[in-house]
N, C-alpha and C positions, 0 to 999 in steps of 0.2 A: 332170207327169202328162199323158199323151196320151189323147185321146178319140176313140173310133171309133163312128160312128152304127150302131145296131142296131134296125131297125124303129121308127124315131122316138125311140128312147131312147139317150142317150149313156152309154156305159159306160167307166169308167176301169179300166185293167188294168196291173198290173205295177209297183207301187211297189218291190217287191222281187221278184226273179225267179230265185232260186237254189234254192228248195226245192220240195217236193211239195205244200205247203199252199197253199190258195186260200180266202180269206174273201170271201164275197159279202155286201155291206152295202147299206143304203139311204142316202139323202141324209144327210150328217153333221149338218146343221142340225136335223133332226127325229127321226132314228132312234135312240132311246134304247137299244133292244135291241142294235142294231149296235155302239154305243159300248161296251157292256159286254164283248162278245166281243172287240172290237178291242183294248181296253186289256189284257185278259188275254193275248191273243196277242202283243202288243207286249212285255209283261213277260217272256215266255219268251226273247226274243232270237232265236227261230227265224226263218229267212227264209221269206217267204210272198208270194204274189201277192194282189192286192186287186182286187175288181171292184165297182163301184158301179152299182146299178140305180136309176134315178130313180123316186121315189114319186109317186103321184097323177097318172099319165099313163094314157091309154087302154090302152096296151100293157103297163102295169106288171105286172098279174097274170100275163099270159102269159109275160113275160120272167122273172119270179121263178119261175114254175112250171117252167120249163125247167131251173132250177138248184137248186131246193129241193123236197124231197119233200112238205113241208106247205104250200108256196106262200107262205112267209113268209121274211123276212130277220131275222137273219143265218143263213147256212148255211156251215159249214166243210167243205171238200173236202180229204181227205187221200188222194191217189191216187184209187182207185175208191170210197173210203168217203165217205159224206155224213153229217154230224152237224148236226142242226138243233136249235133251242132254245138260247138263250144259256147257260143253266145247264149243259146237257149239253155244249156246246162247251167251257165253262170246266173242267168236270170231266175231259173228255178231255185237255185241254191239261195239267192238273195231273198226270195219269198219264203222258202222253207226255214231258213236260219236268219231271221231279221236281226238278231243280236250281234251277228258278225259284222254288220255295217258294210256290206259289200258294195253299196252305193253310198255316196255322201248324203248326210242328213238334210243339208240345205238344198232347197228345191233348185235354185239356180246352178249351184255346183253339180247337183245330180244330173241336170239336163246337159251340162257341158261334158260331164263324165260319160254319159251315154253317147253323146255325139262323137267324141274322140274314140270311144271304143268301137262304135259302128264304123267309123272311118278306117280304123285299123282292121276291122273284120272284113271289110269289102275292098279296101284300097291297097296302095303301095305294091302294085303288081311287079314293078321293076325290081324292087328289093327282094320280093318273094321268089321271083323267077331266077334271079342271078346270084342270090345269096341264101341258098337253102340252109336251114339250121343244121349244124354239125358241131356239137359241143367239143368233141375230141380233136377237131382239126384246127389248123391255123394257116390261113392263106393271106397274109398281108401283101399289099401291093398288087393285088389282082386287078387287071384292067376292068373298068366298070362299063357296063353296057349303057346305051342311051336311056335316060330316065332315072337311073339309080341315084345320081347325085341330087336330082330334083326331089326324089322321095326322101333322101336323107335330110335335106334341108327342111322339108315339111315336117318330118318326124321330130327333129330337134326343136323346131319352132313350137310344135304342140307341147313338148315337154317343158320348154321355157315359159310359155304362156300359162300353162296349168300350174306350174310351181309358183310363178309370180302372183297369180290371181287367187289361187285356192289352196296352195300347198304349204303355207308358211308355218303351219302348226306341226309339221313333221318333215320327213325326208322324201316323201313320195308325191305323186302328182296332186293328190287332194289331201295331203297330210298323212293320213293313215292308209293302210293297204285297201285298195278297191279293185273292182273288176277291170278298171282301166289299166292298172298296173299289171294285172295278170295278162292282159292282151298285149302289152308292150314288152313284157319280159323276154319273149323269144327274139325280139328285135335287139335287145341288149346283148343276147348271146350271139346273134349274127354279127353285130358290129365288132365284137371281140374276135370272132373267128376270122373276119375279113380285114381286120386292122383299120377300122374306120376311126379316124382321129376325132376326139371330142374334147371340148374344154368348157369351163365355166359351169353353168347350171346343168347342161346336158351331161357332162362328165360326172358331176356329183350325183345326179339321178341314176345314171348307169351303175355307178359304184354302190348306191343304196340298194338297187334291185339285186345286184350280184351278191350282196352281203346278207340278204334275207335268209333266215335259217331254212325255210322251205326251199328256196332256190338253191342254196348250198347242198341240201340233201339230194335234190334232183340231179344237180351237176355231178356230185360224187357218184351216184348210182349210174349215170350215163357214162362216166369215164371207166366204170368197172364192168360195163356190159361186154360180153364176149363176142357179140355179133356185129357184122358190118354189112352194109348194102352198097354194092359197087357203084351204082349209078349216083349215089349221094357223095361218094368219096372221089376226090380228084386224083 
């Protein structure tokens, strides 16, 4: 990956350079929303360019603002079209690349997959607020704020019910990789960072996500990043 200085922010460009798609993401170590969109885009097999804007820098807001209509990452550019918000990006990719099967084919399973994805997209504020994604860190035994254990129970319940009812054909929530898995992947990372104990179906699902080649690639690159953001590191 080559890096070019841009007003004090190093931006990596062009892991793949054959297509019209460009995904703008934040630091891999911290940006859970970027991970979701990136995993979905990887699953399509479509060629794309990649641009990483460093988070937590004085120029970060301005740099992201030049690339994203809402000033946040990720943002997907498809030619002149900009799609922001991770879920909107994933929905767009599901329509643009239907052969990737980013939603289950069965209508009932697809409805449930959309429901649990939307729940992850808008909910679990206690886990989000108290367990920020930090792939390089390990904070086991951290005191949990009110609501965190309730979120953990609900998340593992979702995993168990989806695996039981729709996932028997594979190792993931709906058998093969879907947008639902992309949205829960950062939770798997959080649970590892904060030493959340899992067993049974939840543990097996967590291991399956962590073993995905795309997830392994993201984690490897996150661990190799040179940058840190103090407010995300304890």
